N, C-alpha and C positions, 0 to 999 in steps of 0.2 A: 721710455717716452710714452705717456699716456694715449692710448687708443680709445676711438670711439665706435659704437655701431648703434643701429636703430632697433628698437624692439616693441612692438605694440605702441607705437608712435612715441616711445621712451629714448632718450639719448644716453647710452649706458656705458660706463668707462670699464676699460680692461687693460690688463698688462699681458704682453706675449713676449716671453722669455725663454731662451735656449732653443735646441733643436732635437727632434726626435719624436718619440710616441708622444702624443697629445695629452695631457691631463687637465680637467677644469677643476678649479679650485673654487669654493663657495664658503664665504665667511660667515660669522656669527651675527647677531642682532647687536646693533649700536658700534657695530665695528666697520672695518673695511678691508680692501684688498692687502693694503700695506701693513695695518696693524695686526692683522690676524695671519698673514703668510709671509710678509718679505721681513719684517723686522724679528720674527722668531727663527729666521735662516731657512725656511722652506724652498724659496726661490731657488738658493745656491744649492741645497741638498737635492731637490729632484732634476735641476738643468745639470749638475755634475753626474747624475745616475743615467743621464740620457734622455729625459724627459723634454717635451715643449711644455712650458707653463702657461697656461691661460687663466690668469686670476682675476675674476670679475667683482666689479663693486655692485652689490644687490641694488636694485630699485630701492629709493629711500634712503640710501647711504653713500657715504664717500662723493666721488664726484658724479656720481650717475644722477639721473633726473629723480625727483622727489614727489610723486603724486600723493594726495591727501586722501584718496579714495579707498576705502577698505578693501573693495573688490579687487583692485590693483595688485593686492597682495596676496591673493589666494595662490595655492600652489600651482595652478596651471599658469599663474603669470610670474610670481618670482622664481619657483623652481624652473619654470618652463623658460627661462631666459637662457638656461646653459643650453638648452638645444637650439635656441635662435642663435646662440653664439657659434656653435659648431656649424650650423646652416649657413650663417654669415662666412664663416672661413672655408665653407666647401669640405668639411670634415665630415666623413660617415660615422665615424666611432671614435671614440676617446676613452681613457680613464676618468674617473669621477672620484671628489675628495671633499667632503664638506664636514665642517665643525660647528657644533652647537646648532645655530638655527639652520646653517649651511649643512648640518648633518640631517636636519629634519627634511630639509629639501633634497638632499641626496637620497633619502630613503624613499621620499614620494616618486622620485626619477627612477629609482631602482624598481619600483612596484610597477609602475605604469608606462615605463619607456626603457626597461633594462637591456633591451637590444641594441639600444645606441651607446652601451658602454661595455668595455672588456673587463673591467673591474671596478667596484665602488667601495670606497672607504667611507664608513659613518663613524666620524669622530665627536665626542663630547654630547653623544645623544644615546639613552639608552632605555630602561623600562618606563621612563616618563613620557615616551612617545606613544607608548601603547594604549589604546582604549580601556576604560574602566573594568569592562567584563574580562579583558586579558590580564588587567593587573589583578584583579581579584583572584584568578587562578594561579597567579604567579606567587601571590602572597602566601598560598597555601604550602609553597616550597621554600618559604623565608624571604622572598624578594618583595618588599613592600615599597609602595610609592613613598618618595622623600617627603618630608613635612611640607615643603613649599609647594607639592603638588597634589597633596593627598585630597584636597576638597576644591580642586579646580580643574578644568578640561584643558588648561592651557600653562604650560611652564612659565609663561610670560609674567604671570601675576602669582605672588608678589616678587619671586626671586629675581626678575630681571629688571626690576625697578631702579636699582643703582646703576645698571649700564645704562638705562635711558636717561637718566638724570646727568650721567657722565657724558653721553653722547650730546645733551643739549648744551652742556658748559662748554664744549668744543665747537659748537656752531651747528649742530644738527637741526633739522627743521622739526619742531614740536608735532605739526600736524602728520607729517609722513611718518615718523617714528611710532606714533600713537596708533595710526592706521596699521601699521606693520605688526604692532602687537594683537591688534584685534583679528588681523586677517591671516597671518602667516604661521600659526601653529595649531593646526588641526591635529587631533589624535589619528592613530592608525592602529589596525588590528592584524592578527595573524593572516586572517583570510585575504588581506590586501597584498600580501606576498606569496601567496600559494602558487602561483605560476612561474615566479622567479626562477630563472636559470643562470643568471650572471652571478660569478663569484663575488662574495662580500666580506668585509671585514668591519666588525663593529667594536670601537675602542673607547674607552673612558677611564679617568683617573680613579684610582681606588678610593681616592677620599672624595669624589665628586658627588655632592649632596644635591647638585643641580639636575643632573641627567640620570640618576639611578645607576644600577648594575647593567654593563652590556649584555649579560649572559641571557636574560629573557626576551631581549630584542634579537639577538642573533639566533636564538632557538626558534624564532618565530619565522625566519628566513631559511628556505632550504640550502643546506650546504654551507652557510655562513660560520664564520670563525668568531670568538669574542677574544679581545685581550684588556686586561686590567693593567693601567700605567701606575706600577708601585709608588705609593706616596704622594700621589698627585692629585690636586682638585681640579675643577673645573677650567680655571684660567691658568694654572701652572701646567697642566698636562701638554698644552700645544706645542709648547718649546723643548719637551724632554727628549734626551737622545733615544731612551728605551722606546718611546713612542715613534720617533723617527725610523729607528731600526725595523721595529714592526711594520710599519707600513711599507719601507722599501722592500723589505723581505717578502710580504705579501704581494704586492705589484710586481715584482719580478719573478714570482712563481707563475703569473698570468700573462706575461708579457707576450706580444706577438713575436714571431720569427722575423729577422731581419731579411727584407726583400732581397731577392737573388740580383745580382748586377745585371745590366742590360747585356743581351749577348752571352751571357754564359749559359753553357749548353747542359746536358746531363753529366753528372759526375762518372768519369771513367771507372770502370771496375779495376781493382787491382790486378798487376799481372805478375804471374809466378817466374821463378827463374826459369823453369823448364818451358814455359811459354814463350819467354823471351828468346830462348835458343832458337825454338822452331821457327819465330818469326825471322830470327837472323839469317838462318839457313834458306829459308824460302825467298828472300830478298833477291833481286837480280844483281 
């Protein structure tokens, strides 16, 4: 059942599925929580692995409010809604997983609010997130901006236009989606990630010509790992079994320890046979 909470005066929709360590899911542009996460099987995969899935409809998308003000889609707003959801639920910390636009939002949250997250997965977002100065540096090593992004500061133009049109046909509010295109896609640079200490995974399809390679972005984040999903493009990678396995493996490696049961004391030291015999002889 769809749930709602208030964020910056906006009514935002989310799903709360499963039990265990919480993980916030952020979807891509012109998608929604069900199209990006439920239908490709992520709800079941994560819930079965012992996670509490918190999948949010971003402002301007799905069943959430759709403001037409560009300022509403700046990262402090659209990415910050993940923090507001955690606060609404009384959660101090969670894992974070974003894809495409959601991956960009996850990267921003990692850079600015990394302490709120145990581990961060940046999916469907790679070299094209980086500012032109960083992109030129990586170009010397063979990693160039993709054709769609070489001459613009935003991956939204022109590569995102087909998704934009698709959303409009499905009933998306044109003003909200246009405002999101203009506000939610800022570039970042290596300096933004300099103080990051949260474990991060950057993953893209090997044929993803929208995101670019995940390797330069991962190299810009201290300690981050990069994964290429073999033979997949921007849209097909999200449901790929290899991708799911890589994400589960990464999250599992950084999972918190299970809390001790109430009333459980310190673990008793092992008792040797000689010590047991002494204890028996000493007993009245």
